[in-house]
C-alpha positions, 0 to 999 in steps of 0.5 A: 259093470265093466265100465263102473269097475274101470272107473273105480280103478282110475278113481282109486288113489295110486299106491305110494311108490317106494324110495329105494335110493333113499332107503339104500342110502340110510341103510348104506350109512348104517352099515358103514357104522357097523362095519367100523367094528372088527376083532381089533376094534371092539369098542369105538367112540363117536369120534372114531366112528366119525374118522372111519366112516367120514359121516358128519358128527351129528349124522354119525351120532344120529345112527349110533343112537338108532342102532343102539335103540334096536340093539344092534349096538350097546353103549357103555354109558360109564365110558361113553364108546360103543360095541356090538349089540347082542341083537347082532349075535341072535341074528348071526346064530340063526344065520348060522343055523340056517347054513347047509354048511354048518349043519353038514360039516360036522362029521368030517370035522370031528373026524379030522379033529381026531385024526390031527389031534389039532384045532379044526376050523371052518371059515366062510369066504366073503371076497376079502376076509374069512369068518370062522363059523365053527371050530374043534379042539384036538385036546381039550386041556390045550386052549386053542391058539386062535380062539380069539380070532373071529374074522381074518384077512384072506391073504394070510390065513390057510383058510383064506389062501385056500378060498382065494386059490379057486376064485376068478382073477378079478376077486384076487385083483380086487383084494390086491388092490385093496392092500395086502397089510403085513401082520408078521414077518412071514406075511405075503404082502406083495401082489405078484408073490401072492398070486404066485403062492395061489397058483402053487396052492391051486396045484397042490390042493391045499394052503399053508399059513407059516406064521403069516397072521400069528406068529408061531402058528401054522395052519393047513387049509383046504377049499370047499365048494358049493353044488356048482363047484364054486369055492365059498368056504374052507376048512383048516388044521391049526396048531402051534408051529412047535408041533405042526412042523413044516414036514408035518403040515405036508403030511396033514395036507391030504387029510384036510383036503379029504375032509374038505372034499367030504364036506363039499359032497354032503353039500352036493358038489359031484366034481372030481376030487 
């Protein structure tokens, strides 16, 4: 019986091997196409995608059509351009629902909103940018001045700088090497100046965005840690600079730090705060 089993095993056809390199190459190209879309570039033509990705025209067109067929992109038939599809929104909603951060941050966000009377934003840090995953408005009658922001550069936002200040040096070096674009006259666009600012933030415990991404807006951000102490997100209070003066920003700082630390502890962090 054993000999027969061994003979049968030798005779059985081998399972087909996957081709990870090819699969990764195809996936990589699809991701390059999706990465072309940003809050500033919400609709793109085929020519614009080609310019952004460097893909051959036929390849870019094939990927655009395939992504649209799966609902990841949506094509405006009249204009001929593309935008991100609702399938991505559905997947993103599932991802947010699965985030411990999203579930555990609610009480601290609500309390900070009441205490500050301003808009409160919760954002994830991806190494280069911050992505807002939750927001509360302090005054329902006052539209948040940053309602349109979904993703923003880390170097010129309070949540971004609060996260950056507690990252390993290689993370900051990589971000600086990628460039520090200037959005307003107060944007820190020099690598040495940014590193100095991050050192100050690390000592103080919170970051201030003094209209560095949007003119007339002032934000105060503090880091959020996972159970191991790694900073992966941040919390901020945001409002018009006319209301949040420089003095008030420093007064709000400890409140934001307390709220961020409360979220970190709900996530399992047990360090000193």
